All heavy atoms as TSV, in Angstrom:
chain	resi	resn	atom	element	x	y	z
A	1	MET	N	N	177.431	14.637	70.313
A	1	MET	CA	C	178.304	14.940	71.442
A	1	MET	C	C	178.600	16.456	71.423
A	1	MET	O	O	178.932	17.013	70.440
A	1	MET	CB	C	179.604	14.146	71.289
A	1	MET	CG	C	180.224	13.855	72.585
A	1	MET	SD	S	181.813	13.022	72.348
A	1	MET	CE	C	181.319	11.354	72.694
A	2	ALA	N	N	178.413	17.062	72.561
A	2	ALA	CA	C	178.643	18.509	72.656
A	2	ALA	C	C	180.088	18.800	73.024
A	2	ALA	O	O	180.697	18.086	73.812
A	2	ALA	CB	C	177.700	19.072	73.757
A	3	GLN	N	N	180.575	19.773	72.338
A	3	GLN	CA	C	181.950	20.165	72.611
A	3	GLN	C	C	181.991	21.161	73.771
A	3	GLN	O	O	181.183	22.047	73.853
A	3	GLN	CB	C	182.618	20.779	71.400
A	3	GLN	CG	C	182.919	19.814	70.261
A	3	GLN	CD	C	183.607	20.578	69.142
A	3	GLN	OE1	O	183.475	21.749	69.018
A	3	GLN	NE2	N	184.353	19.827	68.345
A	4	GLN	N	N	182.955	20.953	74.580
A	4	GLN	CA	C	183.104	21.898	75.691
A	4	GLN	C	C	184.228	22.927	75.361
A	4	GLN	O	O	185.284	22.505	74.930
A	4	GLN	CB	C	183.490	21.191	76.992
A	4	GLN	CG	C	182.349	20.352	77.515
A	4	GLN	CD	C	182.756	19.701	78.809
A	4	GLN	OE1	O	183.905	19.796	79.247
A	4	GLN	NE2	N	181.814	19.024	79.459
A	5	MET	N	N	183.902	24.162	75.488
A	5	MET	CA	C	184.882	25.202	75.159
A	5	MET	C	C	185.522	25.643	76.451
A	5	MET	O	O	184.895	25.871	77.461
A	5	MET	CB	C	184.215	26.375	74.495
A	5	MET	CG	C	183.597	26.003	73.116
A	5	MET	SD	S	182.813	27.426	72.374
A	5	MET	CE	C	184.202	28.447	72.066
A	6	ALA	N	N	186.828	25.765	76.379
A	6	ALA	CA	C	187.580	26.240	77.514
A	6	ALA	C	C	187.414	27.774	77.610
A	6	ALA	O	O	187.693	28.461	76.656
A	6	ALA	CB	C	189.048	25.864	77.396
A	7	ILE	N	N	187.001	28.273	78.747
A	7	ILE	CA	C	186.858	29.686	78.941
A	7	ILE	C	C	188.092	30.188	79.604
A	7	ILE	O	O	188.489	29.753	80.720
A	7	ILE	CB	C	185.595	29.979	79.786
A	7	ILE	CG1	C	184.332	29.436	79.107
A	7	ILE	CG2	C	185.485	31.429	80.098
A	7	ILE	CD1	C	183.093	29.609	79.922
A	8	GLU	N	N	188.692	31.133	78.974
A	8	GLU	CA	C	189.932	31.707	79.519
A	8	GLU	C	C	189.537	32.834	80.516
A	8	GLU	O	O	188.820	33.740	80.204
A	8	GLU	CB	C	190.780	32.289	78.415
A	8	GLU	CG	C	192.074	32.931	78.874
A	8	GLU	CD	C	192.857	33.469	77.712
A	8	GLU	OE1	O	192.688	33.071	76.562
A	8	GLU	OE2	O	193.664	34.424	78.008
A	9	GLU	N	N	190.008	32.633	81.732
A	9	GLU	CA	C	189.662	33.630	82.746
A	9	GLU	C	C	190.736	34.725	82.774
A	9	GLU	O	O	191.917	34.431	82.923
A	9	GLU	CB	C	189.558	32.975	84.143
A	9	GLU	CG	C	188.389	32.104	84.301
A	9	GLU	CD	C	188.212	31.599	85.703
A	9	GLU	OE1	O	188.635	32.292	86.603
A	9	GLU	OE2	O	187.614	30.498	85.882
A	10	LYS	N	N	190.252	35.960	82.594
A	10	LYS	CA	C	191.163	37.115	82.647
A	10	LYS	C	C	190.935	37.897	83.920
A	10	LYS	O	O	189.795	37.950	84.397
A	10	LYS	CB	C	190.910	38.000	81.443
A	10	LYS	CG	C	191.231	37.308	80.127
A	10	LYS	CD	C	190.964	38.265	78.982
A	10	LYS	CE	C	191.204	37.539	77.647
A	10	LYS	NZ	N	190.908	38.422	76.513
A	11	PRO	N	N	191.961	38.465	84.460
A	11	PRO	CA	C	191.748	39.312	85.639
A	11	PRO	C	C	190.925	40.531	85.250
A	11	PRO	O	O	190.969	41.014	84.155
A	11	PRO	CB	C	193.162	39.658	86.121
A	11	PRO	CG	C	193.974	39.539	84.875
A	11	PRO	CD	C	193.323	38.475	84.069
A	12	TYR	N	N	190.187	41.071	86.227
A	12	TYR	CA	C	189.422	42.265	86.024
A	12	TYR	C	C	190.348	43.439	85.780
A	12	TYR	O	O	191.434	43.499	86.330
A	12	TYR	CB	C	188.520	42.577	87.202
A	12	TYR	CG	C	187.363	41.604	87.342
A	12	TYR	CD1	C	187.336	40.679	88.403
A	12	TYR	CD2	C	186.368	41.575	86.444
A	12	TYR	CE1	C	186.321	39.739	88.506
A	12	TYR	CE2	C	185.303	40.699	86.551
A	12	TYR	CZ	C	185.301	39.783	87.578
A	12	TYR	OH	O	184.256	38.922	87.707
A	13	PRO	N	N	189.933	44.412	84.945
A	13	PRO	CA	C	190.806	45.543	84.625
A	13	PRO	C	C	190.947	46.497	85.801
A	13	PRO	O	O	191.890	47.283	85.828
A	13	PRO	CB	C	190.158	46.209	83.434
A	13	PRO	CG	C	188.741	45.758	83.487
A	13	PRO	CD	C	188.750	44.439	84.081
A	14	ILE	N	N	190.017	46.489	86.722
A	14	ILE	CA	C	190.043	47.431	87.861
A	14	ILE	C	C	190.029	46.588	89.142
A	14	ILE	O	O	189.258	45.656	89.313
A	14	ILE	CB	C	188.825	48.371	87.814
A	14	ILE	CG1	C	188.875	49.239	86.572
A	14	ILE	CG2	C	188.786	49.249	89.086
A	14	ILE	CD1	C	187.661	50.131	86.428
A	15	SER	N	N	190.871	47.039	90.067
A	15	SER	CA	C	190.905	46.378	91.387
A	15	SER	C	C	190.647	47.469	92.457
A	15	SER	O	O	191.253	48.517	92.400
A	15	SER	CB	C	192.268	45.723	91.578
A	15	SER	OG	O	192.377	45.207	92.878
A	16	VAL	N	N	189.771	47.167	93.358
A	16	VAL	CA	C	189.417	48.120	94.412
A	16	VAL	C	C	189.738	47.511	95.761
A	16	VAL	O	O	189.403	46.347	96.023
A	16	VAL	CB	C	187.909	48.506	94.378
A	16	VAL	CG1	C	187.520	49.459	95.481
A	16	VAL	CG2	C	187.539	49.060	93.017
A	17	SER	N	N	190.378	48.331	96.580
A	17	SER	CA	C	190.667	47.865	97.937
A	17	SER	C	C	190.388	49.038	98.885
A	17	SER	O	O	190.591	50.198	98.544
A	17	SER	CB	C	192.120	47.401	98.071
A	17	SER	OG	O	193.022	48.428	97.831
A	18	ALA	N	N	189.975	48.716	100.057
A	18	ALA	CA	C	189.665	49.725	101.103
A	18	ALA	C	C	190.086	49.277	102.463
A	18	ALA	O	O	190.039	48.068	102.761
A	18	ALA	CB	C	188.190	50.013	101.077
A	19	GLU	N	N	190.577	50.216	103.220
A	19	GLU	CA	C	190.912	49.906	104.615
A	19	GLU	C	C	189.783	50.362	105.514
A	19	GLU	O	O	189.456	51.537	105.515
A	19	GLU	CB	C	192.219	50.629	104.966
A	19	GLU	CG	C	193.428	50.114	104.224
A	19	GLU	CD	C	194.688	50.825	104.631
A	19	GLU	OE1	O	194.705	51.412	105.747
A	19	GLU	OE2	O	195.638	50.827	103.843
A	20	TYR	N	N	189.162	49.482	106.221
A	20	TYR	CA	C	188.115	49.786	107.109
A	20	TYR	C	C	188.583	50.082	108.538
A	20	TYR	O	O	189.470	49.374	108.991
A	20	TYR	CB	C	187.097	48.652	107.151
A	20	TYR	CG	C	186.454	48.429	105.791
A	20	TYR	CD1	C	186.847	47.343	104.990
A	20	TYR	CD2	C	185.464	49.273	105.312
A	20	TYR	CE1	C	186.283	47.114	103.807
A	20	TYR	CE2	C	184.850	49.050	104.083
A	20	TYR	CZ	C	185.258	47.972	103.335
A	20	TYR	OH	O	184.673	47.775	102.122
A	21	PRO	N	N	188.050	51.104	109.165
A	21	PRO	CA	C	188.461	51.351	110.525
A	21	PRO	C	C	187.979	50.184	111.458
A	21	PRO	O	O	186.925	49.647	111.245
A	21	PRO	CB	C	187.807	52.666	110.907
A	21	PRO	CG	C	186.665	52.794	109.978
A	21	PRO	CD	C	187.075	52.074	108.691
A	22	GLU	N	N	188.833	49.892	112.435
A	22	GLU	CA	C	188.439	48.778	113.317
A	22	GLU	C	C	187.261	49.194	114.218
A	22	GLU	O	O	186.371	48.400	114.507
A	22	GLU	CB	C	189.663	48.370	114.147
A	22	GLU	CG	C	190.719	47.717	113.309
A	22	GLU	CD	C	191.836	47.237	114.177
A	22	GLU	OE1	O	191.679	47.012	115.388
A	22	GLU	OE2	O	192.932	47.093	113.640
A	23	LYS	N	N	187.250	50.444	114.655
A	23	LYS	CA	C	186.212	50.867	115.568
A	23	LYS	C	C	185.753	52.283	115.171
A	23	LYS	O	O	186.636	53.171	114.999
A	23	LYS	CB	C	186.694	50.863	117.011
A	23	LYS	CG	C	185.622	51.197	118.024
A	23	LYS	CD	C	186.110	51.110	119.432
A	23	LYS	CE	C	185.010	51.506	120.405
A	23	LYS	NZ	N	185.511	51.570	121.777
A	24	MET	N	N	184.465	52.487	115.008
A	24	MET	CA	C	183.958	53.833	114.686
A	24	MET	C	C	183.341	54.452	115.924
A	24	MET	O	O	182.721	53.761	116.708
A	24	MET	CB	C	182.956	53.735	113.542
A	24	MET	CG	C	183.516	53.275	112.244
A	24	MET	SD	S	182.329	53.300	110.882
A	24	MET	CE	C	182.078	55.048	110.756
A	25	SER	N	N	183.516	55.716	116.048
A	25	SER	CA	C	182.989	56.442	117.181
A	25	SER	C	C	181.455	56.594	117.040
A	25	SER	O	O	180.969	56.980	115.989
A	25	SER	CB	C	183.662	57.838	117.284
A	25	SER	OG	O	183.005	58.582	118.280
A	26	ARG	N	N	180.758	56.379	118.102
A	26	ARG	CA	C	179.289	56.515	118.069
A	26	ARG	C	C	178.926	57.981	118.063
A	26	ARG	O	O	177.891	58.362	117.489
A	26	ARG	CB	C	178.669	55.809	119.263
A	26	ARG	CG	C	178.789	54.319	119.170
A	26	ARG	CD	C	178.073	53.718	120.342
A	26	ARG	NE	N	178.242	52.236	120.286
A	26	ARG	CZ	C	177.752	51.412	121.185
A	26	ARG	NH1	N	177.089	51.901	122.200
A	26	ARG	NH2	N	177.906	50.134	121.045
A	27	LEU	N	N	179.758	58.812	118.605
A	27	LEU	CA	C	179.483	60.252	118.644
A	27	LEU	C	C	179.536	60.879	117.266
A	27	LEU	O	O	178.640	61.637	116.860
A	27	LEU	CB	C	180.473	60.945	119.570
A	27	LEU	CG	C	180.254	62.444	119.833
A	27	LEU	CD1	C	178.891	62.632	120.532
A	27	LEU	CD2	C	181.359	63.016	120.653
A	28	THR	N	N	180.507	60.504	116.443
A	28	THR	CA	C	180.589	61.072	115.094
A	28	THR	C	C	179.429	60.519	114.202
A	28	THR	O	O	178.905	61.193	113.390
A	28	THR	CB	C	181.908	60.706	114.428
A	28	THR	OG1	O	182.113	59.287	114.402
A	28	THR	CG2	C	183.059	61.384	115.161
A	29	THR	N	N	179.009	59.251	114.475
A	29	THR	CA	C	177.883	58.736	113.748
A	29	THR	C	C	176.615	59.501	114.112
A	29	THR	O	O	175.796	59.837	113.230
A	29	THR	CB	C	177.693	57.256	114.078
A	29	THR	OG1	O	178.904	56.514	113.779
A	29	THR	CG2	C	176.539	56.663	113.301
A	30	PHE	N	N	176.452	59.838	115.347
A	30	PHE	CA	C	175.303	60.642	115.801
A	30	PHE	C	C	175.269	61.985	115.122
A	30	PHE	O	O	174.247	62.444	114.634
A	30	PHE	CB	C	175.299	60.783	117.307
A	30	PHE	CG	C	174.292	61.770	117.819
A	30	PHE	CD1	C	172.930	61.421	117.849
A	30	PHE	CD2	C	174.654	63.014	118.236
A	30	PHE	CE1	C	171.999	62.318	118.313
A	30	PHE	CE2	C	173.685	63.929	118.713
A	30	PHE	CZ	C	172.399	63.578	118.757
A	31	PHE	N	N	176.417	62.680	115.054
A	31	PHE	CA	C	176.469	63.994	114.480
A	31	PHE	C	C	176.252	63.937	112.943
A	31	PHE	O	O	175.652	64.804	112.372
A	31	PHE	CB	C	177.801	64.669	114.775
A	31	PHE	CG	C	177.830	65.283	116.160
A	31	PHE	CD1	C	178.777	64.875	117.043
A	31	PHE	CD2	C	176.852	66.226	116.557
A	31	PHE	CE1	C	178.810	65.345	118.325
A	31	PHE	CE2	C	176.869	66.694	117.849
A	31	PHE	CZ	C	177.873	66.310	118.722
A	32	ARG	N	N	176.665	62.843	112.282
A	32	ARG	CA	C	176.427	62.682	110.893
A	32	ARG	C	C	174.929	62.537	110.612
A	32	ARG	O	O	174.367	63.112	109.678
A	32	ARG	CB	C	177.195	61.490	110.282
A	32	ARG	CG	C	178.611	61.851	109.948
A	32	ARG	CD	C	179.265	60.692	109.272
A	32	ARG	NE	N	180.031	60.007	110.296
A	32	ARG	CZ	C	180.397	58.754	110.260
A	32	ARG	NH1	N	180.094	58.025	109.275
A	32	ARG	NH2	N	181.065	58.249	111.224
A	33	LEU	N	N	174.261	61.753	111.452
A	33	LEU	CA	C	172.826	61.580	111.337
A	33	LEU	C	C	172.082	62.890	111.622
A	33	LEU	O	O	171.100	63.226	110.987
A	33	LEU	CB	C	172.310	60.490	112.244
A	33	LEU	CG	C	172.738	59.075	111.904
A	33	LEU	CD1	C	172.297	58.115	113.003
A	33	LEU	CD2	C	172.177	58.667	110.599
A	34	LEU	N	N	172.618	63.678	112.566
A	34	LEU	CA	C	172.002	64.951	112.884
A	34	LEU	C	C	172.167	65.932	111.738
A	34	LEU	O	O	171.255	66.743	111.453
A	34	LEU	CB	C	172.673	65.507	114.146
A	34	LEU	CG	C	172.012	66.695	114.832
A	34	LEU	CD1	C	170.610	66.291	115.333
A	34	LEU	CD2	C	172.901	67.158	115.990
A	35	LEU	N	N	173.242	65.888	111.033
A	35	LEU	CA	C	173.485	66.786	109.949
A	35	LEU	C	C	172.711	66.452	108.635
A	35	LEU	O	O	172.574	67.212	107.721
A	35	LEU	CB	C	174.965	66.859	109.538
A	35	LEU	CG	C	175.864	67.544	110.585
A	35	LEU	CD1	C	177.320	67.384	110.223
A	35	LEU	CD2	C	175.535	69.003	110.719
A	36	VAL	N	N	172.121	65.260	108.604
A	36	VAL	CA	C	171.275	64.831	107.482
A	36	VAL	C	C	169.942	65.560	107.505
A	36	VAL	O	O	169.353	65.799	106.449
A	36	VAL	CB	C	171.136	63.302	107.499
A	36	VAL	CG1	C	170.012	62.850	106.574
A	36	VAL	CG2	C	172.430	62.659	107.145
A	37	ILE	N	N	169.446	65.918	108.664
A	37	ILE	CA	C	168.144	66.502	108.801
A	37	ILE	C	C	167.933	67.744	107.946
A	37	ILE	O	O	166.956	67.847	107.197
A	37	ILE	CB	C	167.797	66.757	110.285
A	37	ILE	CG1	C	167.700	65.410	111.010
A	37	ILE	CG2	C	166.509	67.558	110.416
A	37	ILE	CD1	C	167.598	65.512	112.496
A	38	PRO	N	N	168.843	68.767	107.943
A	38	PRO	CA	C	168.645	69.934	107.100
A	38	PRO	C	C	168.659	69.564	105.610
A	38	PRO	O	O	167.888	70.124	104.836
A	38	PRO	CB	C	169.814	70.857	107.380
A	38	PRO	CG	C	170.350	70.374	108.720
A	38	PRO	CD	C	170.019	68.930	108.833
A	39	HIS	N	N	169.443	68.592	105.236
A	39	HIS	CA	C	169.469	68.184	103.778
A	39	HIS	C	C	168.149	67.605	103.373
A	39	HIS	O	O	167.613	67.840	102.293
A	39	HIS	CB	C	170.579	67.138	103.569
A	39	HIS	CG	C	171.937	67.725	103.648
A	39	HIS	ND1	N	172.613	67.911	104.797
A	39	HIS	CD2	C	172.750	68.186	102.659
A	39	HIS	CE1	C	173.780	68.433	104.599
A	39	HIS	NE2	N	173.906	68.602	103.271
A	40	ILE	N	N	167.565	66.767	104.255
A	40	ILE	CA	C	166.255	66.175	103.947
A	40	ILE	C	C	165.182	67.221	103.840
A	40	ILE	O	O	164.333	67.171	102.896
A	40	ILE	CB	C	165.900	65.138	105.052
A	40	ILE	CG1	C	166.850	63.923	104.961
A	40	ILE	CG2	C	164.462	64.685	104.916
A	40	ILE	CD1	C	166.655	62.973	106.050
A	41	VAL	N	N	165.189	68.217	104.703
A	41	VAL	CA	C	164.168	69.286	104.681
A	41	VAL	C	C	164.308	70.095	103.358
A	41	VAL	O	O	163.327	70.332	102.640
A	41	VAL	CB	C	164.318	70.239	105.878
A	41	VAL	CG1	C	163.441	71.482	105.742
A	41	VAL	CG2	C	163.996	69.475	107.164
A	42	VAL	N	N	165.553	70.428	102.994
A	42	VAL	CA	C	165.739	71.237	101.761
A	42	VAL	C	C	165.382	70.378	100.513
A	42	VAL	O	O	164.676	70.890	99.627
A	42	VAL	CB	C	167.199	71.691	101.661
A	42	VAL	CG1	C	167.515	72.242	100.299
A	42	VAL	CG2	C	167.491	72.749	102.726
A	43	LEU	N	N	165.759	69.141	100.489
A	43	LEU	CA	C	165.405	68.290	99.353
A	43	LEU	C	C	163.863	68.090	99.247
A	43	LEU	O	O	163.357	67.967	98.126
A	43	LEU	CB	C	166.096	66.936	99.456
A	43	LEU	CG	C	167.616	66.953	99.127
A	43	LEU	CD1	C	168.213	65.650	99.388
A	43	LEU	CD2	C	167.827	67.415	97.697
A	44	TYR	N	N	163.193	68.021	100.344
A	44	TYR	CA	C	161.732	67.882	100.354
A	44	TYR	C	C	161.104	69.095	99.693
A	44	TYR	O	O	160.224	68.960	98.775
A	44	TYR	CB	C	161.218	67.774	101.785
A	44	TYR	CG	C	159.726	67.743	101.831
A	44	TYR	CD1	C	158.982	66.667	101.464
A	44	TYR	CD2	C	159.032	68.873	102.263
A	44	TYR	CE1	C	157.607	66.609	101.548
A	44	TYR	CE2	C	157.644	68.907	102.299
A	44	TYR	CZ	C	156.981	67.789	101.951
A	44	TYR	OH	O	155.561	67.809	101.989
A	45	PHE	N	N	161.561	70.322	99.983
A	45	PHE	CA	C	160.986	71.511	99.438
A	45	PHE	C	C	161.382	71.663	97.933
A	45	PHE	O	O	160.586	72.155	97.130
A	45	PHE	CB	C	161.334	72.779	100.241
A	45	PHE	CG	C	160.539	72.862	101.519
A	45	PHE	CD1	C	161.219	72.711	102.723
A	45	PHE	CD2	C	159.181	73.048	101.495
A	45	PHE	CE1	C	160.501	72.803	103.888
A	45	PHE	CE2	C	158.463	73.161	102.676
A	45	PHE	CZ	C	159.109	73.017	103.902
A	46	VAL	N	N	162.570	71.261	97.576
A	46	VAL	CA	C	162.988	71.303	96.182
A	46	VAL	C	C	162.162	70.332	95.371
A	46	VAL	O	O	161.698	70.685	94.243
A	46	VAL	CB	C	164.535	70.992	96.040
A	46	VAL	CG1	C	164.868	70.794	94.611
A	46	VAL	CG2	C	165.300	72.136	96.645
A	47	ALA	N	N	161.896	69.157	95.864
A	47	ALA	CA	C	161.073	68.180	95.173
A	47	ALA	C	C	159.631	68.650	95.079
A	47	ALA	O	O	159.014	68.502	93.987
A	47	ALA	CB	C	161.132	66.842	95.912
A	48	LEU	N	N	159.131	69.275	96.089
A	48	LEU	CA	C	157.772	69.846	96.049
A	48	LEU	C	C	157.667	70.926	95.008
A	48	LEU	O	O	156.714	70.970	94.230
A	48	LEU	CB	C	157.373	70.354	97.451
A	48	LEU	CG	C	155.980	70.843	97.621
A	48	LEU	CD1	C	154.981	69.689	97.462
A	48	LEU	CD2	C	155.790	71.486	98.987
A	49	ALA	N	N	158.659	71.814	94.942
A	49	ALA	CA	C	158.665	72.876	93.951
A	49	ALA	C	C	158.778	72.315	92.541
A	49	ALA	O	O	158.128	72.759	91.625
A	49	ALA	CB	C	159.824	73.831	94.196
A	50	ALA	N	N	159.587	71.242	92.357
A	50	ALA	CA	C	159.710	70.616	91.049
A	50	ALA	C	C	158.377	70.012	90.601
A	50	ALA	O	O	158.002	70.100	89.398
A	50	ALA	CB	C	160.802	69.549	91.079
A	51	ILE	N	N	157.646	69.405	91.519
A	51	ILE	CA	C	156.338	68.843	91.188
A	51	ILE	C	C	155.336	69.932	90.775
A	51	ILE	O	O	154.625	69.777	89.775
A	51	ILE	CB	C	155.797	68.004	92.355
A	51	ILE	CG1	C	156.660	66.753	92.522
A	51	ILE	CG2	C	154.321	67.631	92.163
A	51	ILE	CD1	C	156.373	66.008	93.844
A	52	VAL	N	N	155.285	71.031	91.482
A	52	VAL	CA	C	154.449	72.130	91.180
A	52	VAL	C	C	154.749	72.758	89.802
A	52	VAL	O	O	153.899	72.974	89.014
A	52	VAL	CB	C	154.428	73.198	92.308
A	52	VAL	CG1	C	153.735	74.445	91.905
A	52	VAL	CG2	C	153.870	72.645	93.609
A	53	VAL	N	N	156.057	73.004	89.570
A	53	VAL	CA	C	156.482	73.575	88.310
A	53	VAL	C	C	156.162	72.650	87.161
A	53	VAL	O	O	155.738	73.063	86.066
A	53	VAL	CB	C	158.017	73.931	88.372
A	53	VAL	CG1	C	158.531	74.266	86.980
A	53	VAL	CG2	C	158.204	75.134	89.290
A	54	THR	N	N	156.365	71.360	87.333
A	54	THR	CA	C	156.049	70.391	86.293
A	54	THR	C	C	154.548	70.396	85.965
A	54	THR	O	O	154.192	70.364	84.797
A	54	THR	CB	C	156.477	68.965	86.730
A	54	THR	OG1	O	157.838	68.974	87.007
A	54	THR	CG2	C	156.202	67.957	85.643
A	55	PHE	N	N	153.742	70.427	86.997
A	55	PHE	CA	C	152.265	70.478	86.797
A	55	PHE	C	C	151.862	71.735	86.048
A	55	PHE	O	O	151.052	71.651	85.094
A	55	PHE	CB	C	151.589	70.377	88.155
A	55	PHE	CG	C	150.120	70.305	88.058
A	55	PHE	CD1	C	149.511	69.145	87.686
A	55	PHE	CD2	C	149.330	71.384	88.432
A	55	PHE	CE1	C	148.114	69.026	87.610
A	55	PHE	CE2	C	147.945	71.322	88.335
A	55	PHE	CZ	C	147.350	70.132	87.943
A	56	ILE	N	N	152.392	72.878	86.437
A	56	ILE	CA	C	152.023	74.142	85.824
A	56	ILE	C	C	152.548	74.179	84.360
A	56	ILE	O	O	151.904	74.622	83.469
A	56	ILE	CB	C	152.502	75.326	86.641
A	56	ILE	CG1	C	151.736	75.371	87.961
A	56	ILE	CG2	C	152.324	76.645	85.879
A	56	ILE	CD1	C	152.275	76.387	88.949
A	57	SER	N	N	153.759	73.734	84.200
A	57	SER	CA	C	154.348	73.741	82.794
A	57	SER	C	C	153.590	72.788	81.890
A	57	SER	O	O	153.560	73.042	80.671
A	57	SER	CB	C	155.859	73.442	82.855
A	57	SER	OG	O	156.032	72.071	83.238
A	58	TRP	N	N	153.014	71.755	82.385
A	58	TRP	CA	C	152.267	70.849	81.528
A	58	TRP	C	C	151.048	71.624	80.943
A	58	TRP	O	O	150.772	71.474	79.752
A	58	TRP	CB	C	151.765	69.654	82.360
A	58	TRP	CG	C	151.052	68.604	81.554
A	58	TRP	CD1	C	151.591	67.646	80.736
A	58	TRP	CD2	C	149.605	68.526	81.373
A	58	TRP	NE1	N	150.591	66.956	80.120
A	58	TRP	CE2	C	149.381	67.447	80.492
A	58	TRP	CE3	C	148.544	69.186	81.867
A	58	TRP	CZ2	C	148.135	67.034	80.097
A	58	TRP	CZ3	C	147.275	68.788	81.479
A	58	TRP	CH2	C	147.082	67.740	80.632
A	59	PHE	N	N	150.351	72.429	81.782
A	59	PHE	CA	C	149.273	73.219	81.258
A	59	PHE	C	C	149.784	74.294	80.303
A	59	PHE	O	O	149.088	74.606	79.304
A	59	PHE	CB	C	148.480	73.840	82.399
A	59	PHE	CG	C	147.529	72.860	83.066
A	59	PHE	CD1	C	147.827	72.375	84.316
A	59	PHE	CD2	C	146.401	72.454	82.408
A	59	PHE	CE1	C	146.949	71.481	84.916
A	59	PHE	CE2	C	145.536	71.540	82.990
A	59	PHE	CZ	C	145.807	71.044	84.255
A	60	ALA	N	N	150.925	74.888	80.556
A	60	ALA	CA	C	151.429	75.903	79.670
A	60	ALA	C	C	151.795	75.283	78.292
A	60	ALA	O	O	151.505	75.886	77.271
A	60	ALA	CB	C	152.749	76.513	80.273
A	61	VAL	N	N	152.318	74.065	78.289
A	61	VAL	CA	C	152.583	73.413	77.032
A	61	VAL	C	C	151.306	73.036	76.360
A	61	VAL	O	O	151.163	73.105	75.078
A	61	VAL	CB	C	153.510	72.158	77.258
A	61	VAL	CG1	C	153.603	71.333	76.013
A	61	VAL	CG2	C	154.863	72.566	77.732
A	62	LEU	N	N	150.328	72.610	77.078
A	62	LEU	CA	C	149.034	72.236	76.531
A	62	LEU	C	C	148.374	73.400	75.771
A	62	LEU	O	O	147.801	73.232	74.682
A	62	LEU	CB	C	148.136	71.682	77.632
A	62	LEU	CG	C	146.760	71.135	77.252
A	62	LEU	CD1	C	146.929	69.904	76.370
A	62	LEU	CD2	C	145.947	70.842	78.432
A	63	PHE	N	N	148.419	74.603	76.369
A	63	PHE	CA	C	147.714	75.742	75.794
A	63	PHE	C	C	148.570	76.550	74.807
A	63	PHE	O	O	148.030	77.092	73.871
A	63	PHE	CB	C	147.161	76.618	76.869
A	63	PHE	CG	C	146.058	75.958	77.658
A	63	PHE	CD1	C	146.179	75.741	79.029
A	63	PHE	CD2	C	144.906	75.519	77.036
A	63	PHE	CE1	C	145.176	75.110	79.723
A	63	PHE	CE2	C	143.874	74.919	77.722
A	63	PHE	CZ	C	144.030	74.717	79.093
A	64	THR	N	N	149.882	76.656	75.088
A	64	THR	CA	C	150.744	77.519	74.210
A	64	THR	C	C	151.579	76.717	73.257
A	64	THR	O	O	152.043	77.320	72.288
A	64	THR	CB	C	151.659	78.384	75.070
A	64	THR	OG1	O	152.584	77.572	75.792
A	64	THR	CG2	C	150.840	79.286	75.999
A	65	GLY	N	N	151.841	75.453	73.537
A	65	GLY	CA	C	152.640	74.616	72.648
A	65	GLY	C	C	154.107	74.676	72.927
A	65	GLY	O	O	154.930	74.128	72.199
A	66	ARG	N	N	154.500	75.388	73.955
A	66	ARG	CA	C	155.924	75.470	74.295
A	66	ARG	C	C	156.078	75.666	75.841
A	66	ARG	O	O	155.164	76.147	76.497
A	66	ARG	CB	C	156.655	76.594	73.573
A	66	ARG	CG	C	156.148	77.943	73.816
A	66	ARG	CD	C	156.820	78.974	72.939
A	66	ARG	NE	N	156.290	80.309	73.274
A	66	ARG	CZ	C	156.818	81.119	74.190
A	66	ARG	NH1	N	157.907	80.718	74.906
A	66	ARG	NH2	N	156.319	82.295	74.451
A	67	ILE	N	N	157.244	75.258	76.349
A	67	ILE	CA	C	157.519	75.457	77.775
A	67	ILE	C	C	158.100	76.842	77.987
A	67	ILE	O	O	158.990	77.265	77.289
A	67	ILE	CB	C	158.519	74.403	78.275
A	67	ILE	CG1	C	157.964	72.999	78.124
A	67	ILE	CG2	C	158.925	74.660	79.685
A	67	ILE	CD1	C	158.936	71.906	78.556
A	68	PRO	N	N	157.564	77.567	78.970
A	68	PRO	CA	C	158.147	78.864	79.284
A	68	PRO	C	C	159.572	78.687	79.726
A	68	PRO	O	O	159.995	77.695	80.391
A	68	PRO	CB	C	157.265	79.388	80.456
A	68	PRO	CG	C	155.974	78.650	80.292
A	68	PRO	CD	C	156.305	77.349	79.707
A	69	LYS	N	N	160.454	79.632	79.322
A	69	LYS	CA	C	161.895	79.505	79.566
A	69	LYS	C	C	162.188	79.378	81.061
A	69	LYS	O	O	163.084	78.585	81.408
A	69	LYS	CB	C	162.584	80.754	78.968
A	69	LYS	CG	C	164.100	80.592	79.006
A	69	LYS	CD	C	164.822	81.723	78.321
A	69	LYS	CE	C	166.297	81.495	78.403
A	69	LYS	NZ	N	166.992	82.568	77.694
A	70	GLY	N	N	161.599	80.136	81.907
A	70	GLY	CA	C	161.876	80.006	83.366
A	70	GLY	C	C	161.564	78.660	83.931
A	70	GLY	O	O	162.335	78.139	84.760
A	71	MET	N	N	160.461	78.096	83.500
A	71	MET	CA	C	160.075	76.751	83.984
A	71	MET	C	C	161.061	75.675	83.416
A	71	MET	O	O	161.370	74.702	84.103
A	71	MET	CB	C	158.652	76.435	83.615
A	71	MET	CG	C	157.647	77.204	84.316
A	71	MET	SD	S	156.011	76.735	83.874
A	71	MET	CE	C	155.036	77.822	84.904
A	72	PHE	N	N	161.434	75.873	82.154
A	72	PHE	CA	C	162.399	74.897	81.605
A	72	PHE	C	C	163.714	74.997	82.297
A	72	PHE	O	O	164.350	73.960	82.588
A	72	PHE	CB	C	162.586	75.215	80.090
A	72	PHE	CG	C	163.598	74.330	79.414
A	72	PHE	CD1	C	163.188	73.016	79.045
A	72	PHE	CD2	C	164.873	74.726	79.154
A	72	PHE	CE1	C	164.103	72.197	78.440
A	72	PHE	CE2	C	165.752	73.867	78.533
A	72	PHE	CZ	C	165.389	72.636	78.215
A	73	ASN	N	N	164.200	76.180	82.623
A	73	ASN	CA	C	165.477	76.328	83.352
A	73	ASN	C	C	165.426	75.804	84.774
A	73	ASN	O	O	166.424	75.355	85.329
A	73	ASN	CB	C	165.890	77.823	83.347
A	73	ASN	CG	C	166.349	78.246	81.996
A	73	ASN	OD1	O	166.739	77.471	81.146
A	73	ASN	ND2	N	166.259	79.570	81.810
A	74	PHE	N	N	164.244	75.862	85.376
A	74	PHE	CA	C	164.109	75.326	86.738
A	74	PHE	C	C	164.311	73.850	86.760
A	74	PHE	O	O	164.997	73.272	87.569
A	74	PHE	CB	C	162.734	75.670	87.353
A	74	PHE	CG	C	162.548	75.173	88.762
A	74	PHE	CD1	C	163.135	75.877	89.810
A	74	PHE	CD2	C	161.813	74.037	89.027
A	74	PHE	CE1	C	162.970	75.459	91.105
A	74	PHE	CE2	C	161.692	73.590	90.350
A	74	PHE	CZ	C	162.261	74.338	91.406
């Protein structure tokens, strides 16, 4: 016969509550989406630069045995 153990339920240590607006303006949503475009462009070029630096630094480590300081800091 298996014994059943009573599990004591404790309340969670953190409680989160939020008040949601009843109606959101479509105009502000449009402007928020419009402001995302420059961020996406900048992040694209930063990611592209990171890929190029990673590729070049791999060869630097392969031939010299260490990462150049500028590439490591990037």
